[in-house]
C-alpha positions, -999 to 999 in steps of 0.1 A, spaced: -541 -825 747 -576 -824 735 -586 -831 699 -597 -802 678 -635 -797 676 -653 -805 644 -649 -778 618 -684 -783 603 -704 -751 607 -736 -754 627 -770 -748 609 -775 -714 626 -739 -702 622 -734 -667 608 -712 -662 578 -677 -649 582 -677 -612 573 -651 -586 567 -654 -552 584 -652 -531 552 -681 -524 529 -704 -498 513 -741 -496 505 -764 -469 492 -802 -469 490 -826 -444 474 -862 -440 484 -889 -414 475 -899 -393 505 -927 -367 499 -917 -345 470 -880 -354 476 -857 -384 475 -842 -400 506 -806 -413 501 -792 -436 528 -755 -446 526 -736 -468 549 -699 -473 549 -679 -495 573 -641 -497 579 -619 -517 603 -622 -510 640 -616 -529 672 -652 -524 683 -684 -510 669 -680 -473 663 -711 -456 648 -709 -421 632 -742 -406 620 -745 -377 596 -782 -368 596 -802 -337 586 -815 -318 616 -850 -330 609 -839 -366 613 -823 -361 648 -854 -376 666 -847 -409 649 -810 -412 659 -816 -437 688 -837 -460 665 -810 -459 638 -782 -467 663 -803 -496 677 -808 -512 643 -771 -509 634 -761 -526 667 -785 -554 659 -770 -561 625 -733 -553 630 -707 -564 656 -675 -546 648 -663 -518 625 -662 -480 621 -696 -474 606 -706 -441 589 -742 -435 581 -752 -405 559 -788 -395 553 -795 -367 528 -826 -353 510 -814 -345 474 -832 -318 455 -870 -319 455 -892 -313 425 -893 -275 433 -855 -273 436 -850 -293 404 -872 -268 385 -847 -240 395 -817 -261 384 -810 -275 419 -799 -241 433 -797 -234 470 -826 -218 488 -824 -186 507 -845 -183 538 -860 -149 530 -878 -145 563 -846 -151 583 -826 -129 559 -851 -100 564 -849 -104 602 -811 -102 599 -813 -69 579 -838 -55 603 -817 -63 633 -786 -49 616 -803 -16 608 -817 -14 644 -783 -20 659 -768 6 635 -795 32 645 -788 26 682 -752 34 677 -766 65 658 -752 97 643 -737 83 612 -748 96 578 -766 72 555 -737 72 529 -711 64 556 -732 40 577 -718 4 579 -733 -20 554 -745 -55 562 -720 -83 558 -737 -107 534 -710 -133 538 -716 -133 576 -754 -134 570 -752 -164 548 -732 -184 573 -760 -181 599 -775 -216 605 -806 -220 584 -800 -189 563 -788 -206 532 -802 -241 528 -788 -266 503 -815 -289 490 -790 -317 487 -784 -317 525 -820 -315 536 -810 -286 560 -839 -267 573 -864 -291 557 -892 -307 577 -896 -344 569 -931 -354 558 -954 -379 576 -941 -414 576 -905 -403 574 -893 -425 603 -907 -456 586 -891 -447 553 -858 -440 571 -858 -473 590 -868 -493 559 -840 -476 539 -815 -483 567 -825 -520 569 -821 -524 532 -787 -506 533 -775 -528 561 -786 -559 543 -766 -548 512 -737 -539 534 -736 -573 550 -739 -590 517 -708 -571 506 -690 -579 538 -699 -615 535 -685 -618 500 -653 -601 510 -652 -622 542 -654 -654 522 -625 -643 500 -604 -634 530 -612 -667 547 -602 -686 515 -568 -668 515 -563 -675 552 -571 -712 546 -544 -713 519 -518 -699 543 -530 -722 570 -525 -752 547 -489 -740 543 -484 -740 580 -498 -775 583 -476 -788 555 -445 -772 571 -454 -788 604 -458 -822 588 -424 -819 570 -407 -807 601 -420 -839 619 -404 -860 592 -371 -842 596 -373 -843 634 -359 -878 640 -328 -870 619 -323 -837 637 -326 -854 671 -300 -879 663 -277 -852 649 -282 -830 679 -275 -858 704 -243 -867 686 -232 -831 685 -237 -828 723 -219 -860 729 -189 -849 709 -189 -815 726 -190 -830 761 -161 -853 752 -141 -824 740 -148 -804 772 -140 -834 794 -109 -845 775 -86 -863 799 -112 -865 827 -124 -898 840 -162 -901 833 -184 -931 828 -192 -934 791 -228 -945 800 -233 -914 821 -219 -893 793 -245 -908 769 -273 -903 794 -264 -866 798 -263 -861 761 -297 -878 757 -312 -856 784 -300 -824 767 -312 -837 733 -346 -845 748 -349 -809 761 -342 -797 726 -368 -820 710 -396 -802 691 -422 -830 692 -446 -813 716 -443 -779 698 -451 -796 665 -481 -814 680 -495 -782 694 -488 -763 661 -508 -789 642 -537 -788 667 -538 -750 666 -537 -750 628 -566 -775 627 -586 -754 652 -579 -723 631 -593 -740 600 -624 -749 620 -630 -714 632 -628 -701 596 -653 -727 584 -677 -721 613 -680 -684 606 -696 -659 629 -675 -635 651 -641 -650 647 -617 -621 652 -608 -628 689 -606 -666 685 -582 -662 655 -561 -637 675 -556 -662 703 -548 -692 680 -524 -671 659 -505 -660 691 -501 -697 701 -490 -708 667 -464 -680 666 -452 -690 700 -447 -726 689 -427 -716 658 -405 -693 679 -398 -722 703 -390 -746 674 -365 -720 660 -348 -716 694 -345 -754 699 -331 -764 665 -302 -741 662 -270 -760 658 -285 -793 649 -267 -797 617 -282 -799 582 -315 -813 596 -317 -784 620 -312 -760 592 -340 -776 572 -363 -774 602 -353 -737 607 -362 -731 570 -396 -747 574 -403 -729 607 -395 -695 592 -418 -704 563 -446 -713 587 -440 -681 607 -443 -661 575 -476 -678 567 -489 -672 602 -481 -635 599 -500 -633 566 -530 -650 583 -528 -625 612 -527 -595 587 -559 -609 570 -576 -616 603 -575 -579 612 -601 -574 584 -626 -598 599 -656 -590 621 
């Protein structure tokens, strides 16, 4: 078995971060205000969802590239909006009707009605205003920036706002990641303590288990001629197969490695997942080996169940880490 690597983080190590966070940035843009919000949630990979005004569509690739350079995992939602401009504010922030498009709609409606022909003016069908206002671009809401042309320098302003929002998001995720890591370290300390106590109980359990096997073999072979030395050897072999020394050693090593990963920071999700699987495997083996080993075995079972519970809590927390 190899010794665990040093748990000291390297100078260029990235902090441990959670996958959840939120940031919002406001910037002036022409006669309006640009609002950039970024929200991230747990996800197995990096899933980017953009909600941009039509005028910002040309900048989508640049936005995605910056997000990929700053984030590793998470479901990331980016929303860009242009809240009401000075002109809209003067009218109380009401929505703006595209009069030119509306007039075109009315003209087209009348032309189509005339083509069908023959109907008197009073019985002629009337335009459906609800349908007209649902036409894309007909009824623009200043808060959404729909139908608005972005002023010169918009891309630079967008990217600067996104960079600032991502920095705030990562600060949030780093703070939450540190809290999660501290909680995981507490549970990991419980695992290490349980392993140490199980090791102390192990010698008593081994002797009790060997005696139980010896008594059981004597009962089964009652009346049969068998060398007492051979009987003792067979009992010792069976007891050795039920020994948990190797499992405890591996559990302690994996626990130390897990602590090192948490201290080192960076992208830890996959490393933690592997170590937790191994730790869970060792505790399951310990539980299967110590059944029927008397009071010492019951104590080890109690400790192993406690360690298994702590490992599960660590696993639940690890799902939140990048």
